[in-house]
N, C-alpha and C positions, 0 to 999 in steps of 0.2 A: 580793087576795091576791098573784094573779099580775102586775098592772099595779105595786101596790109593790117587790115582789121587779125588777121591768123599772127602777123609779125609781133604786132602788138599786145596783143594775148600772150603771148610765148615770154618775150620781155618782161610782161608785169607779171606776171609769174615767177620766174625765175629773180626777179628783186624780191618780190615780196619772201616768196622763200627765203631768200640768204639775208633778208631784217628779219624774219624770225624763227627759223630753226638752232640760233644757239642762244638768245634766252627762253625758248620756249623746253630746248634742251636742260638750262640750268635748274627752268622754273618742275622741271620734269623731277633733278633728283631731291630739289629743298622739299616738292610736295611730298614724293615717298616718302624721306624720311620723317618729315613731321605725320604724316600720315599714321605709320610704325608706333610714333609714337605720341599722338595722339589716342589713337586707336588702345593702345594699350593701357594708357591712364582712365579711359572713358569706360573700357573693359572693368577693370580695378575698380573704380569709382562704383559701378552698377553692382556688381557680385557685393564690393562692400556692406553698398544700402541695401542689397536683400540682406544678407546677414543682419545687418542694425536690427532692421525691422522685424524682421524672426524671430532675435534676440527679446525687443520688446512687446512682440506679442506672446511671447510665451510668457515671458514676467509678469505681464499685467493678466493673463490667465491664469498662473499659479496663485497670483494676490488675491485676485480676485474671487474664488475660490477659499481662500484660507480666512479672506472678510467675511465670506460669508459663515462659516464657521466660528468666528468672532462673533460675527451677530446672534448665531444660534446660542452660541452661550451667554451672550445678555440678556436673552427670553428667559435662560434657566435660571441664570444666579438671584437671589433673593427674591425670588418670585413665591417663594410656600407652595409649589407642585407637590404634587401627591409621586410617587412613583408611578404611578397607572397613567398619568399624565405627563409625566416626562417620558415614559415609554413612547408615548401614541406621538408627543413632539418630535421625537427621533423618527418613528416609523416615516411620520408623514415628510418629513426632510431630507430621509436618503430616496423617501419615491421621487419627490420632487427636481433634488438636484443627484442624477445618477449616478456622476465622478465619483461619490460617495458611497462604496459597496459597504458602509459598516460605520454606526458613529456609538459609542458608549463613554457613558459618564461614568466619573471611577468618584472616589471619596479618598479623602489625602493619606487613605494609607494602600489605594491602590484595591480595594474590593470597590467589584461592579456594583452601580447605583442604578442605574438602565443603560440600557439597550435598544438597539434599531432590531438587531438580529432577534430571531426566537429562539433562545436557546442561550447556553456558554456563547460568550464574545469571543473570537478569533483574534482581537487585537489586544496588546499590554500598549503601556505608558511608554514612549521611547525617550530614550535617555541620549544626551548631550546631542540636540537635534538642531538642524541648519535653521536660522531666525529666518521668517518667511516673510513678516509681517509683524506691526504692533501684537506682539504674547505672543504669535502665534511661531511653532516650530515645527521642521520635517524632519523626520526620518530619513536616512539614505535608500537610494531606491533599489528596490529588487524588483525579482522577477514571480510573479504566480504561479501555480499551478497549470495558468492560461497562455504561460508566457509572455503577460504582460507584464507590461513596468506599474508596479506597484509603491506608494509612498502610503503613511501615517502621520495626517497631521496632528497637533496636540496643541491646545492652551492650557496656560494654570487658571485656574480659578481663585476668584478671592469673595472674601468674604467680611465686609467693615475691614477694610487690608488685612485680612489676614488669609493667608492659605487657606482654601475650603475643598478643593480639587481638581479634578483634569477632565477634561473633556477631547474626547479623542478620535478620529474619524482614519477609514481608512481610503486612502484618496485614488483611482484609475487613472491614469495617466495616456489612458488608448485616445482620448483624443488629442490629447499633446502631438500622441503619435500620426496620427491623420494631420496636424499641422504641418507637422515634418513632411510628410511625403507628399502634400503640396508644393512644397518648395520644389521649384522646378528650375532650372536655369541651362537652358538650351533642350538637348537631348539627353546627355551624360551630365548633367550636374547636380550633384544632390548635396543634402542637407545632413549634419549629426549633429549632435547634442552630447558634449561628454561633463559628467558630475565631475564637483569639485576633486577625488580620488584619481582619475582617470577613467573612472568605470562609463563604457557606451550606454548612455540613454535613451539613445532611440536613431535612426540610419534611416534616409530617406531611400536609400537604392533598395530594391526588395531583393535583389541576391544578397546582400550582406545583411539581412535581416537578423540571419541566423547570429549573427556575431553579438547581437544585443543580449539573445538567451543566454550565449555561451558566458555571459560579464567580462565580455574583452576588456583590457586595460588600455587607454591610450593613452597614458600619458607620456609615451615617448614620439609623440605627435609631434612634427619640426613646429608645430605653432601653437601648440600647448604653452612653451614657456614662453615662446615670444609675446604672446597675449596677457599673459600673468607680469610678462614686465614691463608691459605701459600702464603707465604711471594715471595719464589721463583718463584711463578707459576706451580710446577710440580703437576703432577696429583696425587688426593689421592684413597686412598680403604677404604672400611668400610664393615661390617655385619651387615647386621638390617632386621627386620621385614618389610615386604609393608604393601600397606594397606590394602591388601588381606590375611594377615596372614599368608606369604610364607617367607620362609628364604631365602635370596637374598644378595648376593654378587654384591657389587656397585660400580662403581670407576669413578670418575669425571675430564675432563681437560675442566679448566678455555681458554675464547675469551678475553684476555685482552684487547683487543682493540675493540672488541664492547660489554663487558662488562656482556656475556653469558656464559653457563656453559654447557657442555655437558656430561649427565650421561649416562655410560652404564650397566644395570644390570643385573644380570642370578641368576639364583634359585642354590643354596648350591649345592644342590642333584646333579643339571647335571653341576656344574663347578665344583665340585671335583669328578664326576662317575668315571671317567678315572682313579683317585688315588684309588678308591672304590675298582675297578675291578683288577686293579697292585697289591694291597692289598692279594686280594682273590689269584689271579693269582702267587705272591710269594709264598704263604703259600702253596699252592699245590708244587711247583715246587719244594719248600724244601724237601715236602713228599716225591715228587718221588726221587729226589737226595739221601735221604738214601735208599730207594726200592733200585737204581738204583746201589750206592755203594756195597750192600750186593750181586745184582745181578751179577756184574762189578768182586767183589773178587770170585766168585765161577765160574766163566767163564773166570778168568784168570787162576786158577788153572784147571784148564782142559785144557789150552796151546790154547787158541783161540788167540791166535795172526798170527796165521800160516795162518790160514784162512784169518787172518785180510790183511798181509801183501799180499798174492794174491788176494785181492780183490782193495790192493792201487797200485800195479802193473801193474792190468788189467786196473785201472780206467784212472792211467797217461796214457798208451799206446792210451787208447782211445782220449784220451783228445790231442793228440799229433799227430792224426787223421788216427792210424794205426785201422780203425775200423773192422778189422776181427779177433782178438785179441778177446781170450775166456780164462774163469777161468774155473779148475776142481779141485772142491770141493765137497771131500767123506766124509763128518761128520757126514751125517746121523739128521743134527740139521736142525735152522733157516739161521746159515751159507750158508748149501746147497743150502738151499731155495734161499737165497739171491745169491750165485752165481749162480742160473739158472735163478734167475732174471735179472741177470747183463747182461749172454749171450741171455737172450730174448731181454734186451733193447737192447745191440751191432745189433742182426739180424733189429729189426725195426730199427734203427738207418741206416740201411746199406739201408734198403727198402725208409725210409724216405727222402736218401740222393739220390736216383735216381729219388723219386717222385719230391724232388725240380729241380733237375736239368732238370727233364722233363717239370715240369711245364715253367721254366724258358723259356727254349727252345720255349715252344708253344707262351707262353707272348711276347716273342721275337721277335716271326713269325707272332705274332696279330699287334707288332707296325710298324714291318716293314712293311706290307702289308698295315695298313693305312698309314705310310707315302706315300708308293710310290702315293698310292692312291690322298693323301693332295699334294704332291707335280707335279703330273702329271696332276691332273686334267686339269689345267686351261691352258697351252699350249696345252692342247687335245680340248680343248672346243674351244680355241680360232682357231684349223686349221678348225675342224670341221663347226666351223661358215662361214668361209671364205669360204671351199670349197661347199656349199650351196648357197654363196650369187656369187659364180662364174658360177654356173648354169642358172642363172636369163639370161632372153634374153637382156632386157634392160639395163643393163652393161656396161660403157661407156669402153674406154680401158685404162684411168687413173684408174679407180677404180680396174679395172682388175689387171693392176699389182701394185695396192696397197695391194690386197687382195695376190694377190702370193708372193707378198716379204714379208709378214706376216705369212706367210706358210712356206716361207723357213726360217726365223728369228725362228720361234716356232719350227720347225726342228732340228735344231741348238740347241735350247736349249736343248730339248729334250739329244738328242747326248751328251749332255754338262753334262747334269743331270746323262747319265750313266758312263761316265767320274770321275764324281765326283765320285759317286758311289763302283765304279773298284780303286781309288785313294785314299781312304778314310783313309786305316789307313798310306800309304804309298803316300802322295800327289805327284802329277806332277808336276813338274817346268812350271809357269807360260812363257807364252812369252809374251814380252812386245813389245810393239808398239805407237808410237808417239798417241797420240786422246784426241779429244775434249771432257771434261767430261760432260759439259753440252750438248753436242751434244746426246753422251750415255744415259743421263739419261732421256732426250724429249723423246727418243725411248720407253723408256719403261713403260713412265708415260702415253702414249697415249694407248701402250696395254693394260694397268689395268684402265682407263677410264670405259669400261664396266664395270666391274666387281665391282669396286666400286659406280657407279651408280644402278646395282642390289641389292647393301647391303645395298642402302637408304643415301651414305654416298655424302662430297663435298669432291674432289682429288685435291688441289690446287697445284702447282708449282710457282716457283719465284724462273729466273735464271739469274745470274750474266752476265753484259754488257760487250761483245768479248768474244773470246774461252778462253777457261779454260785448257792448256795444262798438259799432264802429261804423263809418259811412262807407258803405263800400259798394260791390256787384256780388250779387248770390252766385249767379250762375259763373261768372268769369273766376273766383275762387274757388268752385264745384269744382272746375277744370283744374285748377293748381291744385287741388285737396288729393283729386284723383290720381293725376299723373304724379305726385310723389310716392303714392299709396304702390301705386301700378309698380313704378320704378322701383321701388323697396319691396315687395312680394316677387319681383323678377331676380333681384339682387341678393336674395338670400333662401341659403339652401332648407328642405325638409328638415321639419323639428326646429328648427330657428323661431325668431318674434321680432313683429313689428308693431309698434307703441307708436302712439299718436296722442298729443296732449293737449290743453290748451289753459292757460293761464293772464294770471294780470302780471306786470311789472311796471310798478311806479303810472307812467300816463301811456303804457304802450300793452297792447295786447300780443301777446303771442299764441303762435300753433308750432309745437316741435314735432317734430316729424321721424324716426325713430328705428333700426335695423340692425339685428348681426348679420348681416351679409357680406361678400367678399369683400368690400371696402374700394375705395376710388385711390389708384396711384397717387403722389406727390405732385408728378410733373403733369397730372390730366385737371386737377384741380383746376385753375388759374382757367381754362377753354370748356368749362360745361356748361356755361349759360349763353354759347356761343349757338350762333343760327347751323344747323346740319352737323355739328357736333354731340357724338354717344359714343359710350363705353360697351353699350348694347351690339348683336350682331344682326338684330333687326329696328326698326325703328326711323325717321327720318334727321332725327338729330335737334330736332324743334321742341320738345315739351318743357325741358328747362327753360328755352329760349325767350318761349312763348310765355310760362310761368312767371318768368325775372318781372320782363316786362309789366305782365297783370299787378305784379307786387308794387313795383313803381307805378305806375299808375295811380295810387292809392295811396302815393305817398307811407310805400313802405317800404321793409326793409328784404332780401332775403339772403343768412348766409349757409356757410355749408363746412360739416367738421367729419374730416374721414380718418379711419386707420385701415390699412391693408389685412385682410384676416380679419379685423373687428366689426365693423361695421362702417354705417355713415349714419349721420344727424343734419337734419334741413331745418331751422331756423326762421320761422314768418314773424317781421314785428309790422303791427298798425299801431299810427296814434287812437287812441282811446278818445270815446264817445259818451259820456254818460247823462245828456242832459234827456228831463223827463218825457218831452217831446217826442225825440226821437227812440227813447225805450218805449212808447205806447205806439209809433209807428211800426218797430221793429213786430210786437207784437202781432 
């Protein structure tokens, strides 16, 4: 029986090989040809895309700064400013936009009117400049004493449609150099920028930057004439041998508005390296496939489908979460080893699952502990400070009463915090009473001033005139205010500002908390009110979640606006209540 199975396996393997070898070889040749052509087209298209995007970025960079100069000219025209004021505007502009080394205002005769320099200007009105944007021209690029490319932007000023002078600015193109340096393709692909006359403006290859200082003329570059002859301005490509004798793939994109040409060069050996590797891999894959055909025929003759189906059923069971599934394969060959490996993997998955659960429990316990310390430290510190002050013999009765009320308030806050944790999953209904929002905010602000001062911050409060009445829970809202102020203080660097303000907006009462802190990234804003989500290193991530629930239980809303590096603003809105009886009750 074993001999018969072996013969069937040999025959099946031979038949399968004969049936597959001819189409497989034909497929191999076609695939190699298609791979070479497709890879070449893909590489060229990718490099053209890089050159086009680089050209657009450079054009946008130049036009943007030209527009800035045009905007400055609008500030200086027909404004009746004194020379001293014009000087100050030009100096402020140069300080704000450091790409401009010097900006000088000339009258129609070419005499200086105002300048950003201390002393005489170094620049003059450029003649026959290249247009950059509306009414702004640019002088030819030259290299300054620091071996950096520099140009002069100029705009002709008019008053009542009559020429009235010139505004010229010396523009440093060092930032454009950095843009070109960042354009890399592979390890040896670099970009270069060529001016209309053929002068080399920038080169991304560190070994060839000296060519820019030597004002090398690139008019004879193989791609220059081809790019300029392209009527529709589309990028062009070509393979050639560069000045170092290296076969190179080059693509060029024109910046029509400036007359510049952006060229991206890459050695062909590197550009098509992936195609060569893929071709070799394809040959190896075809050879391996032929051998696998023979092996598959032989193994199929030995009814190898049975262990395959056993492994398939076991894999599906594990994928469905049945980690106790095991397979029993006793063929005595590789399938038996595969079955043992599968069983070992399943055992390992069970252990890994238990490890993950244990680590999650440990991590959650750590977050809970850190969060408890974070949320309880401030009330406990206030209680401790008040108790120490109560022990002083020179304390008057009014101060003792103030510290006693502080202790009572913070103890109430601690009790409320425990209630929040107890009712986190199933929130406890909030009791509503008439209350003055401004008064409740003022209490929290006074209790938080010490923490703000310890962090080197300014805590500002702005209250609306008169009472702002709502139906709310003073303790619950106090927790919301404290949470928002604490978050703002922790997110703001020393010297910053945290502000809280109350106001009336129609039928709504607003409380707004703002800071000048680090801000919240846009991708995290949508989840900051979820349970156990926090942008801080410490804390449970429950503060904003509980705050949102409290606000919504009071029929209010909470919104957040944030900009990274500028700060964050939380806005609470509650329905206003102006009934006299409630006003009296709140008082």
